[in-house]
C-alpha positions, 0 to 999 in steps of 0.5 A: 485502505486495502482491498484484495481480489483473489484469483482461483486460477492464478497464484496471485492476488490483486491488491488495491492500495488507497489513501485519501486526505484532503491536504495531500497532493502526492502519494507514493507507495513504498514497499518491499515487493518493489525493493522499497522504490516509490510507486506513484499512486494515481489520483481518482478525482471522482472518489477523491482518493489516490490508488495503486493496484498491484499483483502479489504472490499468494500466501505471503506478506509484504511490508509497506508505507505511504510517502505523502508530498515527499515529506511525510510517512503514513501507515494504512489504517486498514493494514493486516498488521504492523511491524517495527521497522528499525527507525522507531516507527512501524510499517504496514503489512498486507497479507495475501492468504 
């Protein structure tokens, strides 16, 4: 799930990426905004969800996916759109406009 916070005085948006599934013990955010390098998402015990906050430039869009337990790829079902990734599947897209 995605949530967005826009700043009036900055040309960036704070995006919170969230993923929850009971059988998952590790989630990494893999995205073009960090050169497709894994970003570990922290588990919030109270909310029972993995979270990562990232600040991104406004008026742009970025592809991403979640890597679960080092083996399974998953999209964000609340993404702004989906684009083919050349591997026979799709990437999630977050838009900052």
